All heavy atoms as a GROMACS GRO file, in nm:
protein
  616
    1MET      N    1   5.761   7.554   8.500
    1MET     CA    2   5.675   7.486   8.596
    1MET      C    3   5.532   7.531   8.572
    1MET      O    4   5.505   7.648   8.551
    1MET     CB    5   5.722   7.518   8.737
    1MET     CG    6   5.648   7.445   8.843
    1MET     SD    7   5.738   7.462   8.998
    1MET     CE    8   5.663   7.334   9.087
    2THR      N    9   5.441   7.436   8.581
    2THR     CA   10   5.301   7.468   8.559
    2THR      C   11   5.223   7.454   8.689
    2THR      O   12   5.274   7.405   8.790
    2THR     CB   13   5.239   7.375   8.454
    2THR    OG1   14   5.234   7.243   8.508
    2THR    CG2   15   5.319   7.376   8.325
    3ASP      N   16   5.098   7.497   8.685
    3ASP     CA   17   5.011   7.484   8.802
    3ASP      C   18   4.941   7.349   8.806
    3ASP      O   19   4.863   7.323   8.897
    3ASP     CB   20   4.905   7.596   8.801
    3ASP     CG   21   4.967   7.732   8.824
    3ASP    OD1   22   5.073   7.737   8.888
    3ASP    OD2   23   4.910   7.831   8.778
    4GLU      N   24   4.969   7.264   8.710
    4GLU     CA   25   4.906   7.132   8.707
    4GLU      C   26   4.963   7.043   8.816
    4GLU      O   27   5.078   7.058   8.857
    4GLU     CB   28   4.929   7.066   8.571
    4GLU     CG   29   4.862   7.140   8.456
    4GLU     CD   30   4.890   7.072   8.324
    4GLU    OE1   31   4.915   6.951   8.323
    4GLU    OE2   32   4.888   7.142   8.223
    5GLU      N   33   4.881   6.949   8.860
    5GLU     CA   34   4.925   6.854   8.962
    5GLU      C   35   5.027   6.758   8.900
    5GLU      O   36   5.008   6.711   8.788
    5GLU     CB   37   4.805   6.776   9.014
    5GLU     CG   38   4.838   6.689   9.132
    5GLU     CD   39   4.713   6.628   9.191
    5GLU    OE1   40   4.636   6.702   9.255
    5GLU    OE2   41   4.693   6.507   9.172
    6PRO      N   42   5.137   6.728   8.970
    6PRO     CA   43   5.237   6.636   8.916
    6PRO      C   44   5.176   6.499   8.887
    6PRO      O   45   5.078   6.458   8.949
    6PRO     CB   46   5.341   6.626   9.027
    6PRO     CG   47   5.318   6.744   9.115
    6PRO     CD   48   5.173   6.780   9.100
    7ALA      N   49   5.235   6.426   8.794
    7ALA     CA   50   5.184   6.294   8.755
    7ALA      C   51   5.181   6.196   8.872
    7ALA      O   52   5.100   6.105   8.873
    7ALA     CB   53   5.268   6.238   8.642
    8LEU      N   54   5.267   6.213   8.970
    8LEU     CA   55   5.273   6.122   9.085
    8LEU      C   56   5.178   6.162   9.196
    8LEU      O   57   5.179   6.105   9.304
    8LEU     CB   58   5.416   6.116   9.140
    8LEU     CG   59   5.519   6.058   9.044
    8LEU    CD1   60   5.658   6.067   9.105
    8LEU    CD2   61   5.486   5.915   9.008
    9GLY      N   62   5.097   6.264   9.175
    9GLY     CA   63   5.005   6.310   9.278
    9GLY      C   64   5.062   6.433   9.348
    9GLY      O   65   5.168   6.482   9.314
   10PRO      N   66   4.989   6.484   9.446
   10PRO     CA   67   5.034   6.605   9.514
   10PRO      C   68   5.166   6.585   9.588
   10PRO      O   69   5.191   6.478   9.643
   10PRO     CB   70   4.921   6.636   9.612
   10PRO     CG   71   4.840   6.512   9.623
   10PRO     CD   72   4.865   6.432   9.499
   11ILE      N   73   5.247   6.686   9.586
   11ILE     CA   74   5.375   6.683   9.657
   11ILE      C   75   5.347   6.687   9.806
   11ILE      O   76   5.263   6.764   9.852
   11ILE     CB   77   5.462   6.802   9.614
   11ILE    CG1   78   5.496   6.789   9.465
   11ILE    CG2   79   5.588   6.810   9.698
   11ILE    CD1   80   5.565   6.908   9.406
   12PRO      N   81   5.414   6.603   9.886
   12PRO     CA   82   5.390   6.601  10.030
   12PRO      C   83   5.412   6.738  10.093
   12PRO      O   84   5.507   6.809  10.060
   12PRO     CB   85   5.492   6.500  10.082
   12PRO     CG   86   5.526   6.416   9.965
   12PRO     CD   87   5.514   6.504   9.846
   13SER      N   88   5.324   6.773  10.185
   13SER     CA   89   5.336   6.902  10.252
   13SER      C   90   5.381   6.887  10.397
   13SER      O   91   5.412   6.984  10.463
   13SER     CB   92   5.203   6.979  10.247
   13SER     OG   93   5.102   6.903  10.310
   14VAL      N   94   5.383   6.764  10.447
   14VAL     CA   95   5.425   6.739  10.584
   14VAL      C   96   5.557   6.661  10.583
   14VAL      O   97   5.567   6.556  10.520
   14VAL     CB   98   5.318   6.657  10.661
   14VAL    CG1   99   5.367   6.622  10.800
   14VAL    CG2  100   5.188   6.733  10.666
   15TRP      N  101   5.656   6.717  10.650
   15TRP     CA  102   5.787   6.653  10.664
   15TRP      C  103   5.815   6.633  10.812
   15TRP      O  104   5.769   6.710  10.896
   15TRP     CB  105   5.897   6.740  10.603
   15TRP     CG  106   5.896   6.738  10.454
   15TRP    CD1  107   5.812   6.806  10.370
   15TRP    CD2  108   5.982   6.663  10.369
   15TRP    NE1  109   5.841   6.780  10.239
   15TRP    CE2  110   5.945   6.692  10.235
   15TRP    CE3  111   6.086   6.574  10.392
   15TRP    CZ2  112   6.010   6.635  10.127
   15TRP    CZ3  113   6.151   6.518  10.283
   15TRP    CH2  114   6.113   6.548  10.153
   16TYR      N  115   5.891   6.531  10.844
   16TYR     CA  116   5.931   6.502  10.981
   16TYR      C  117   6.082   6.516  10.992
   16TYR      O  118   6.154   6.491  10.896
   16TYR     CB  119   5.888   6.361  11.020
   16TYR     CG  120   5.740   6.339  11.006
   16TYR    CD1  121   5.687   6.285  10.889
   16TYR    CD2  122   5.652   6.375  11.107
   16TYR    CE1  123   5.551   6.267  10.874
   16TYR    CE2  124   5.515   6.357  11.093
   16TYR     CZ  125   5.466   6.303  10.976
   16TYR     OH  126   5.332   6.285  10.962
   17ALA      N  127   6.129   6.553  11.110
   17ALA     CA  128   6.272   6.566  11.135
   17ALA      C  129   6.314   6.460  11.236
   17ALA      O  130   6.244   6.434  11.333
   17ALA     CB  131   6.305   6.704  11.188
   18ALA      N  132   6.428   6.398  11.210
   18ALA     CA  133   6.484   6.299  11.302
   18ALA      C  134   6.623   6.347  11.344
   18ALA      O  135   6.708   6.371  11.259
   18ALA     CB  136   6.493   6.163  11.234
   19PHE      N  137   6.642   6.363  11.472
   19PHE     CA  138   6.771   6.403  11.527
   19PHE      C  139   6.842   6.281  11.582
   19PHE      O  140   6.780   6.196  11.646
   19PHE     CB  141   6.752   6.505  11.639
   19PHE     CG  142   6.696   6.636  11.591
   19PHE    CD1  143   6.559   6.655  11.585
   19PHE    CD2  144   6.781   6.738  11.552
   19PHE    CE1  145   6.506   6.775  11.542
   19PHE    CE2  146   6.729   6.858  11.507
   19PHE     CZ  147   6.592   6.877  11.502
   20TYR      N  148   6.971   6.270  11.558
   20TYR     CA  149   7.049   6.157  11.608
   20TYR      C  150   7.196   6.190  11.602
   20TYR      O  151   7.237   6.295  11.552
   20TYR     CB  152   7.018   6.029  11.528
   20TYR     CG  153   7.052   6.039  11.380
   20TYR    CD1  154   7.173   5.994  11.332
   20TYR    CD2  155   6.962   6.094  11.289
   20TYR    CE1  156   7.204   6.002  11.198
   20TYR    CE2  157   6.991   6.102  11.154
   20TYR     CZ  158   7.113   6.056  11.109
   20TYR     OH  159   7.144   6.066  10.976
   21GLY      N  160   7.278   6.101  11.652
   21GLY     CA  161   7.422   6.115  11.643
   21GLY      C  162   7.488   6.156  11.773
   21GLY      O  163   7.446   6.251  11.837
   22ASP      N  164   7.589   6.079  11.812
   22ASP     CA  165   7.666   6.108  11.933
   22ASP      C  166   7.812   6.143  11.902
   22ASP      O  167   7.885   6.182  11.992
   22ASP     CB  168   7.664   5.987  12.027
   22ASP     CG  169   7.525   5.961  12.082
   22ASP    OD1  170   7.449   6.057  12.099
   22ASP    OD2  171   7.494   5.844  12.108
   23GLU      N  172   7.852   6.126  11.777
   23GLU     CA  173   7.993   6.150  11.741
   23GLU      C  174   8.030   6.297  11.755
   23GLU      O  175   7.950   6.385  11.729
   23GLU     CB  176   8.019   6.106  11.597
   23GLU     CG  177   8.009   5.957  11.576
   23GLU     CD  178   8.042   5.920  11.433
   23GLU    OE1  179   8.123   5.990  11.369
   23GLU    OE2  180   7.985   5.821  11.385
   24ASP      N  181   8.151   6.320  11.795
   24ASP     CA  182   8.206   6.456  11.807
   24ASP      C  183   8.310   6.471  11.696
   24ASP      O  184   8.428   6.455  11.717
   24ASP     CB  185   8.269   6.475  11.945
   24ASP     CG  186   8.303   6.619  11.975
   24ASP    OD1  187   8.276   6.705  11.889
   24ASP    OD2  188   8.356   6.646  12.082
   25ARG      N  189   8.262   6.499  11.572
   25ARG     CA  190   8.350   6.504  11.455
   25ARG      C  191   8.388   6.645  11.413
   25ARG      O  192   8.493   6.668  11.356
   25ARG     CB  193   8.283   6.433  11.338
   25ARG     CG  194   8.262   6.286  11.363
   25ARG     CD  195   8.189   6.217  11.250
   25ARG     NE  196   8.233   6.265  11.121
   25ARG     CZ  197   8.170   6.240  11.008
   25ARG    NH1  198   8.061   6.167  11.008
   25ARG    NH2  199   8.214   6.287  10.894
   26TRP      N  200   8.298   6.741  11.436
   26TRP     CA  201   8.319   6.877  11.388
   26TRP      C  202   8.316   6.972  11.506
   26TRP      O  203   8.259   6.943  11.610
   26TRP     CB  204   8.211   6.917  11.286
   26TRP     CG  205   8.194   6.814  11.178
   26TRP    CD1  206   8.097   6.720  11.170
   26TRP    CD2  207   8.278   6.795  11.066
   26TRP    NE1  208   8.114   6.643  11.058
   26TRP    CE2  209   8.226   6.687  10.992
   26TRP    CE3  210   8.392   6.858  11.019
   26TRP    CZ2  211   8.284   6.640  10.874
   26TRP    CZ3  212   8.449   6.812  10.901
   26TRP    CH2  213   8.395   6.706  10.831
   27TRP      N  214   8.373   7.091  11.489
   27TRP     CA  215   8.378   7.185  11.602
   27TRP      C  216   8.240   7.221  11.652
   27TRP      O  217   8.218   7.239  11.771
   27TRP     CB  218   8.457   7.312  11.564
   27TRP     CG  219   8.392   7.395  11.457
   27TRP    CD1  220   8.416   7.389  11.323
   27TRP    CD2  221   8.292   7.494  11.475
   27TRP    NE1  222   8.336   7.476  11.256
   27TRP    CE2  223   8.258   7.544  11.347
   27TRP    CE3  224   8.225   7.546  11.585
   27TRP    CZ2  225   8.162   7.642  11.328
   27TRP    CZ3  226   8.131   7.645  11.565
   27TRP    CH2  227   8.100   7.691  11.439
   28TRP      N  228   8.140   7.228  11.563
   28TRP     CA  229   8.006   7.267  11.605
   28TRP      C  230   7.934   7.156  11.683
   28TRP      O  231   7.834   7.182  11.748
   28TRP     CB  232   7.921   7.313  11.488
   28TRP     CG  233   7.908   7.213  11.377
   28TRP    CD1  234   7.824   7.106  11.374
   28TRP    CD2  235   7.982   7.209  11.257
   28TRP    NE1  236   7.839   7.035  11.258
   28TRP    CE2  237   7.938   7.097  11.183
   28TRP    CE3  238   8.082   7.289  11.202
   28TRP    CZ2  239   7.990   7.063  11.059
   28TRP    CZ3  240   8.132   7.255  11.078
   28TRP    CH2  241   8.087   7.144  11.009
   29ASP      N  242   7.987   7.034  11.676
   29ASP     CA  243   7.927   6.926  11.754
   29ASP      C  244   7.937   6.954  11.904
   29ASP      O  245   7.855   6.906  11.982
   29ASP     CB  246   7.992   6.792  11.723
   29ASP     CG  247   7.953   6.738  11.586
   29ASP    OD1  248   7.845   6.776  11.537
   29ASP    OD2  249   8.030   6.660  11.529
   30ARG      N  250   8.036   7.032  11.945
   30ARG     CA  251   8.053   7.062  12.087
   30ARG      C  252   7.940   7.147  12.142
   30ARG      O  253   7.916   7.148  12.262
   30ARG     CB  254   8.188   7.131  12.110
   30ARG     CG  255   8.305   7.036  12.089
   30ARG     CD  256   8.435   7.099  12.132
   30ARG     NE  257   8.475   7.208  12.044
   30ARG     CZ  258   8.562   7.197  11.945
   30ARG    NH1  259   8.621   7.081  11.923
   30ARG    NH2  260   8.594   7.299  11.870
   31ILE      N  261   7.868   7.218  12.056
   31ILE     CA  262   7.756   7.299  12.106
   31ILE      C  263   7.622   7.227  12.092
   31ILE      O  264   7.520   7.279  12.134
   31ILE     CB  265   7.750   7.437  12.034
   31ILE    CG1  266   7.725   7.420  11.884
   31ILE    CG2  267   7.874   7.519  12.062
   31ILE    CD1  268   7.702   7.550  11.810
   32CYS      N  269   7.625   7.105  12.037
   32CYS     CA  270   7.504   7.025  12.022
   32CYS      C  271   7.505   6.912  12.124
   32CYS      O  272   7.607   6.848  12.144
   32CYS     CB  273   7.495   6.966  11.882
   32CYS     SG  274   7.489   7.088  11.750
   33ALA      N  275   7.392   6.889  12.186
   33ALA     CA  276   7.382   6.780  12.282
   33ALA      C  277   7.395   6.645  12.212
   33ALA      O  278   7.350   6.631  12.098
   33ALA     CB  279   7.248   6.788  12.355
   34PRO      N  280   7.456   6.547  12.278
   34PRO     CA  281   7.460   6.413  12.218
   34PRO      C  282   7.317   6.367  12.186
   34PRO      O  283   7.224   6.389  12.261
   34PRO     CB  284   7.521   6.327  12.330
   34PRO     CG  285   7.604   6.424  12.409
   34PRO     CD  286   7.527   6.552  12.406
   35GLY      N  287   7.305   6.303  12.071
   35GLY     CA  288   7.174   6.262  12.023
   35GLY      C  289   7.109   6.365  11.932
   35GLY      O  290   7.008   6.338  11.870
   36PHE      N  291   7.170   6.483  11.924
   36PHE     CA  292   7.116   6.593  11.842
   36PHE      C  293   7.223   6.652  11.751
   36PHE      O  294   7.217   6.768  11.715
   36PHE     CB  295   7.058   6.703  11.931
   36PHE     CG  296   6.936   6.659  12.007
   36PHE    CD1  297   6.948   6.600  12.131
   36PHE    CD2  298   6.810   6.675  11.953
   36PHE    CE1  299   6.837   6.559  12.202
   36PHE    CE2  300   6.697   6.635  12.022
   36PHE     CZ  301   6.711   6.576  12.147
   37ARG      N  302   7.320   6.572  11.712
   37ARG     CA  303   7.432   6.624  11.633
   37ARG      C  304   7.412   6.608  11.482
   37ARG      O  305   7.493   6.654  11.404
   37ARG     CB  306   7.561   6.558  11.678
   37ARG     CG  307   7.592   6.600  11.821
   37ARG     CD  308   7.727   6.560  11.867
   37ARG     NE  309   7.751   6.622  11.997
   37ARG     CZ  310   7.830   6.572  12.088
   37ARG    NH1  311   7.895   6.460  12.065
   37ARG    NH2  312   7.846   6.634  12.203
   38HIS      N  313   7.304   6.545  11.443
   38HIS     CA  314   7.271   6.534  11.301
   38HIS      C  315   7.120   6.533  11.288
   38HIS      O  316   7.049   6.489  11.378
   38HIS     CB  317   7.330   6.405  11.241
   38HIS     CG  318   7.318   6.400  11.092
   38HIS    ND1  319   7.402   6.471  11.008
   38HIS    CD2  320   7.232   6.335  11.011
   38HIS    CE1  321   7.366   6.450  10.883
   38HIS    NE2  322   7.262   6.367  10.883
   39VAL      N  323   7.072   6.582  11.176
   39VAL     CA  324   6.928   6.582  11.151
   39VAL      C  325   6.902   6.540  11.007
   39VAL      O  326   6.981   6.571  10.917
   39VAL     CB  327   6.865   6.722  11.179
   39VAL    CG1  328   6.922   6.827  11.087
   39VAL    CG2  329   6.714   6.716  11.170
   40ALA      N  330   6.797   6.465  10.988
   40ALA     CA  331   6.751   6.425  10.855
   40ALA      C  332   6.601   6.449  10.849
   40ALA      O  333   6.534   6.450  10.952
   40ALA     CB  334   6.783   6.279  10.828
   41ALA      N  335   6.549   6.470  10.730
   41ALA     CA  336   6.405   6.492  10.712
   41ALA      C  337   6.349   6.379  10.628
   41ALA      O  338   6.416   6.324  10.541
   41ALA     CB  339   6.380   6.626  10.644
   42TYR      N  340   6.224   6.344  10.657
   42TYR     CA  341   6.160   6.239  10.579
   42TYR      C  342   6.010   6.267  10.565
   42TYR      O  343   5.952   6.340  10.644
   42TYR     CB  344   6.185   6.100  10.638
   42TYR     CG  345   6.131   6.081  10.778
   42TYR    CD1  346   6.008   6.021  10.799
   42TYR    CD2  347   6.203   6.123  10.890
   42TYR    CE1  348   5.958   6.003  10.926
   42TYR    CE2  349   6.155   6.106  11.018
   42TYR     CZ  350   6.032   6.045  11.035
   42TYR     OH  351   5.983   6.028  11.162
   43THR      N  352   5.951   6.209  10.461
   43THR     CA  353   5.809   6.226  10.434
   43THR      C  354   5.755   6.104  10.363
   43THR      O  355   5.832   6.024  10.308
   43THR     CB  356   5.783   6.352  10.347
   43THR    OG1  357   5.643   6.378  10.343
   43THR    CG2  358   5.836   6.336  10.206
   44TYR      N  359   5.624   6.090  10.365
   44TYR     CA  360   5.557   5.983  10.290
   44TYR      C  361   5.495   6.045  10.166
   44TYR      O  362   5.426   6.146  10.174
   44TYR     CB  363   5.449   5.916  10.375
   44TYR     CG  364   5.382   5.802  10.303
   44TYR    CD1  365   5.451   5.684  10.280
   44TYR    CD2  366   5.253   5.813  10.256
   44TYR    CE1  367   5.392   5.578  10.213
   44TYR    CE2  368   5.192   5.708  10.189
   44TYR     CZ  369   5.262   5.591  10.168
   44TYR     OH  370   5.204   5.488  10.100
   45TYR      N  371   5.521   5.986  10.052
   45TYR     CA  372   5.469   6.034   9.924
   45TYR      C  373   5.358   5.936   9.883
   45TYR      O  374   5.385   5.827   9.832
   45TYR     CB  375   5.580   6.034   9.820
   45TYR     CG  376   5.562   6.132   9.707
   45TYR    CD1  377   5.667   6.209   9.662
   45TYR    CD2  378   5.440   6.146   9.642
   45TYR    CE1  379   5.652   6.297   9.556
   45TYR    CE2  380   5.423   6.234   9.537
   45TYR     CZ  381   5.530   6.309   9.496
   45TYR     OH  382   5.515   6.395   9.390
   46PRO      N  383   5.231   5.972   9.907
   46PRO     CA  384   5.122   5.876   9.887
   46PRO      C  385   5.097   5.834   9.742
   46PRO      O  386   5.053   5.722   9.718
   46PRO     CB  387   5.000   5.948   9.943
   46PRO     CG  388   5.033   6.093   9.942
   46PRO     CD  389   5.182   6.101   9.956
   47GLY      N  390   5.125   5.921   9.646
   47GLY     CA  391   5.101   5.884   9.506
   47GLY      C  392   5.171   5.755   9.468
   47GLY      O  393   5.106   5.655   9.436
   48PRO      N  394   5.302   5.750   9.475
   48PRO     CA  395   5.373   5.625   9.444
   48PRO      C  396   5.382   5.531   9.565
   48PRO      O  397   5.429   5.418   9.552
   48PRO     CB  398   5.511   5.672   9.400
   48PRO     CG  399   5.528   5.804   9.467
   48PRO     CD  400   5.391   5.865   9.477
   49GLY      N  401   5.342   5.577   9.683
   49GLY     CA  402   5.346   5.493   9.802
   49GLY      C  403   5.486   5.466   9.854
   49GLY      O  404   5.518   5.353   9.889
   50VAL      N  405   5.568   5.570   9.858
   50VAL     CA  406   5.707   5.554   9.903
   50VAL      C  407   5.741   5.656  10.012
   50VAL      O  408   5.675   5.759  10.026
   50VAL     CB  409   5.807   5.571   9.787
   50VAL    CG1  410   5.788   5.461   9.683
   50VAL    CG2  411   5.795   5.708   9.722
   51TRP      N  412   5.844   5.625  10.088
   51TRP     CA  413   5.901   5.718  10.185
   51TRP      C  414   6.023   5.783  10.122
   51TRP      O  415   6.100   5.717  10.052
   51TRP     CB  416   5.944   5.643  10.311
   51TRP     CG  417   5.829   5.601  10.395
   51TRP    CD1  418   5.762   5.483  10.390
   51TRP    CD2  419   5.766   5.679  10.497
   51TRP    NE1  420   5.661   5.480  10.481
   51TRP    CE2  421   5.662   5.599  10.549
   51TRP    CE3  422   5.786   5.806  10.549
   51TRP    CZ2  423   5.578   5.644  10.651
   51TRP    CZ3  424   5.704   5.850  10.651
   51TRP    CH2  425   5.602   5.769  10.701
   52VAL      N  426   6.042   5.912  10.146
   52VAL     CA  427   6.155   5.987  10.092
   52VAL      C  428   6.237   6.040  10.209
   52VAL      O  429   6.183   6.104  10.300
   52VAL     CB  430   6.109   6.104  10.003
   52VAL    CG1  431   6.228   6.182   9.950
   52VAL    CG2  432   6.022   6.053   9.888
   53LEU      N  433   6.366   6.012  10.208
   53LEU     CA  434   6.459   6.058  10.312
   53LEU      C  435   6.552   6.162  10.252
   53LEU      O  436   6.614   6.138  10.147
   53LEU     CB  437   6.541   5.940  10.365
   53LEU     CG  438   6.650   5.974  10.466
   53LEU    CD1  439   6.587   6.016  10.599
   53LEU    CD2  440   6.742   5.855  10.485
   54TYR      N  441   6.562   6.278  10.317
   54TYR     CA  442   6.648   6.388  10.272
   54TYR      C  443   6.752   6.410  10.380
   54TYR      O  444   6.720   6.445  10.493
   54TYR     CB  445   6.564   6.514  10.251
   54TYR     CG  446   6.641   6.633  10.200
   54TYR    CD1  447   6.671   6.645  10.065
   54TYR    CD2  448   6.683   6.734  10.286
   54TYR    CE1  449   6.740   6.755  10.017
   54TYR    CE2  450   6.752   6.844  10.238
   54TYR     CZ  451   6.781   6.853  10.104
   54TYR     OH  452   6.850   6.961  10.057
   55ASP      N  453   6.878   6.387  10.347
   55ASP     CA  454   6.986   6.390  10.444
   55ASP      C  455   7.103   6.472  10.390
   55ASP      O  456   7.160   6.438  10.287
   55ASP     CB  457   7.030   6.247  10.474
   55ASP     CG  458   7.127   6.236  10.590
   55ASP    OD1  459   7.143   6.334  10.664
   55ASP    OD2  460   7.185   6.128  10.606
   56VAL      N  461   7.136   6.578  10.459
   56VAL     CA  462   7.247   6.665  10.418
   56VAL      C  463   7.364   6.641  10.512
   56VAL      O  464   7.348   6.644  10.634
   56VAL     CB  465   7.206   6.814  10.422
   56VAL    CG1  466   7.324   6.903  10.386
   56VAL    CG2  467   7.090   6.839  10.329
   57THR      N  468   7.481   6.616  10.456
   57THR     CA  469   7.602   6.601  10.536
   57THR      C  470   7.700   6.710  10.497
   57THR      O  471   7.669   6.795  10.413
   57THR     CB  472   7.666   6.462  10.516
   57THR    OG1  473   7.709   6.449  10.380
   57THR    CG2  474   7.568   6.350  10.548
   58PHE      N  475   7.817   6.706  10.556
   58PHE     CA  476   7.917   6.810  10.531
   58PHE      C  477   7.956   6.820  10.384
   58PHE      O  478   7.974   6.928  10.331
   58PHE     CB  479   8.041   6.786  10.617
   58PHE     CG  480   8.143   6.895  10.606
   58PHE    CD1  481   8.120   7.018  10.664
   58PHE    CD2  482   8.262   6.875  10.538
   58PHE    CE1  483   8.213   7.120  10.655
   58PHE    CE2  484   8.355   6.975  10.528
   58PHE     CZ  485   8.332   7.098  10.587
   59ASN      N  486   7.967   6.706  10.316
   59ASN     CA  487   8.017   6.708  10.178
   59ASN      C  488   7.920   6.653  10.073
   59ASN      O  489   7.958   6.635   9.958
   59ASN     CB  490   8.149   6.631  10.170
   59ASN     CG  491   8.136   6.487  10.212
   59ASN    OD1  492   8.032   6.446  10.261
   59ASN    ND2  493   8.241   6.410  10.194
   60ARG      N  494   7.794   6.624  10.111
   60ARG     CA  495   7.699   6.574  10.012
   60ARG      C  496   7.556   6.588  10.063
   60ARG      O  497   7.533   6.607  10.181
   60ARG     CB  498   7.726   6.428   9.977
   60ARG     CG  499   7.700   6.335  10.094
   60ARG     CD  500   7.743   6.193  10.063
   60ARG     NE  501   7.734   6.112  10.182
   60ARG     CZ  502   7.638   6.023  10.205
   60ARG    NH1  503   7.544   6.004  10.116
   60ARG    NH2  504   7.637   5.952  10.314
   61THR      N  505   7.463   6.575   9.971
   61THR     CA  506   7.321   6.565  10.003
   61THR      C  507   7.273   6.432   9.948
   61THR      O  508   7.300   6.397   9.833
   61THR     CB  509   7.241   6.680   9.940
   61THR    OG1  510   7.289   6.803   9.994
   61THR    CG2  511   7.093   6.666   9.967
   62CYS      N  512   7.203   6.357  10.031
   62CYS     CA  513   7.156   6.225   9.991
   62CYS      C  514   7.004   6.224   9.996
   62CYS      O  515   6.945   6.258  10.099
   62CYS     CB  516   7.214   6.120  10.085
   62CYS     SG  517   7.165   5.952  10.045
   63ILE      N  518   6.942   6.188   9.885
   63ILE     CA  519   6.797   6.172   9.879
   63ILE      C  520   6.772   6.026   9.844
   63ILE      O  521   6.816   5.978   9.739
   63ILE     CB  522   6.733   6.265   9.774
   63ILE    CG1  523   6.764   6.410   9.810
   63ILE    CG2  524   6.583   6.240   9.766
   63ILE    CD1  525   6.723   6.509   9.704
   64ARG      N  526   6.704   5.954   9.933
   64ARG     CA  527   6.678   5.813   9.913
   64ARG      C  528   6.529   5.788   9.914
   64ARG      O  529   6.455   5.851   9.989
   64ARG     CB  530   6.745   5.729  10.021
   64ARG     CG  531   6.897   5.741  10.014
   64ARG     CD  532   6.965   5.649  10.111
   64ARG     NE  533   6.929   5.510  10.080
   64ARG     CZ  534   6.959   5.408  10.159
   64ARG    NH1  535   7.022   5.429  10.272
   64ARG    NH2  536   6.924   5.286  10.127
   65VAL      N  537   6.486   5.694   9.832
   65VAL     CA  538   6.344   5.658   9.823
   65VAL      C  539   6.332   5.512   9.866
   65VAL      O  540   6.407   5.426   9.820
   65VAL     CB  541   6.293   5.676   9.679
   65VAL    CG1  542   6.149   5.633   9.668
   65VAL    CG2  543   6.310   5.821   9.636
   66PHE      N  544   6.237   5.485   9.957
   66PHE     CA  545   6.217   5.352  10.012
   66PHE      C  546   6.074   5.306   9.988
   66PHE      O  547   5.979   5.384  10.010
   66PHE     CB  548   6.240   5.351  10.164
   66PHE     CG  549   6.378   5.387  10.206
   66PHE    CD1  550   6.412   5.520  10.230
   66PHE    CD2  551   6.475   5.290  10.223
   66PHE    CE1  552   6.540   5.554  10.270
   66PHE    CE2  553   6.603   5.323  10.265
   66PHE     CZ  554   6.636   5.456  10.287
   67SER      N  555   6.057   5.180   9.953
   67SER     CA  556   5.922   5.123   9.948
   67SER      C  557   5.875   5.104  10.092
   67SER      O  558   5.954   5.112  10.186
   67SER     CB  559   5.924   4.988   9.877
   67SER     OG  560   5.994   4.892   9.956
   68ARG      N  561   5.748   5.078  10.108
   68ARG     CA  562   5.695   5.056  10.244
   68ARG      C  563   5.768   4.940  10.312
   68ARG      O  564   5.802   4.948  10.429
   68ARG     CB  565   5.545   5.028  10.236
   68ARG     CG  566   5.481   4.996  10.369
   68ARG     CD  567   5.330   4.982  10.354
   68ARG     NE  568   5.261   4.911  10.458
   68ARG     CZ  569   5.260   4.941  10.587
   68ARG    NH1  570   5.330   5.042  10.631
   68ARG    NH2  571   5.190   4.870  10.673
   69GLU      N  572   5.793   4.835  10.238
   69GLU     CA  573   5.861   4.716  10.293
   69GLU      C  574   6.004   4.751  10.336
   69GLU      O  575   6.048   4.708  10.443
   69GLU     CB  576   5.864   4.603  10.190
   69GLU     CG  577   5.727   4.545  10.158
   69GLU     CD  578   5.645   4.634  10.064
   69GLU    OE1  579   5.703   4.716   9.990
   69GLU    OE2  580   5.521   4.623  10.069
   70GLU      N  581   6.076   4.827  10.254
   70GLU     CA  582   6.213   4.865  10.290
   70GLU      C  583   6.212   4.956  10.414
   70GLU      O  584   6.298   4.945  10.500
   70GLU     CB  585   6.279   4.940  10.175
   70GLU     CG  586   6.310   4.854  10.056
   70GLU     CD  587   6.356   4.936   9.937
   70GLU    OE1  588   6.298   5.043   9.912
   70GLU    OE2  589   6.449   4.890   9.871
   71TRP      N  590   6.116   5.048  10.420
   71TRP     CA  591   6.109   5.144  10.531
   71TRP      C  592   6.081   5.073  10.662
   71TRP      O  593   6.134   5.110  10.766
   71TRP     CB  594   6.002   5.248  10.501
   71TRP     CG  595   6.002   5.362  10.596
   71TRP    CD1  596   5.920   5.380  10.702
   71TRP    CD2  597   6.089   5.475  10.595
   71TRP    NE1  598   5.949   5.497  10.767
   71TRP    CE2  599   6.052   5.557  10.703
   71TRP    CE3  600   6.192   5.516  10.511
   71TRP    CZ2  601   6.116   5.677  10.731
   71TRP    CZ3  602   6.256   5.635  10.540
   71TRP    CH2  603   6.219   5.714  10.647
   72MET      N  604   5.998   4.970  10.658
   72MET     CA  605   5.957   4.900  10.781
   72MET      C  606   6.060   4.796  10.826
   72MET      O  607   6.049   4.744  10.935
   72MET     CB  608   5.820   4.834  10.760
   72MET     CG  609   5.709   4.932  10.724
   72MET     SD  610   5.690   5.065  10.842
   72MET     CE  611   5.608   4.981  10.974
   73ALA      N  612   6.158   4.765  10.740
   73ALA     CA  613   6.257   4.662  10.774
   73ALA      C  614   6.354   4.710  10.880
   73ALA      O  615   6.380   4.820  10.902
   73ALA     CB  616   6.332   4.620  10.650
   0.00000   0.00000   0.00000
């Protein structure tokens, strides 16, 4: 890794968290209030002009990239 700026521009430094989910699927869901049983993080990457969603579940990690049009739909 170098100290040079990535080709797509600076890496986003601000991330947002979204809490959601009412399902009671796992034992730890009982200690979480409904609406707060799952969390995902997202950010806007200005270089390419896309939104990035980072979502970790019990058996996988999902990273999705959305155009502005897809994000607003």
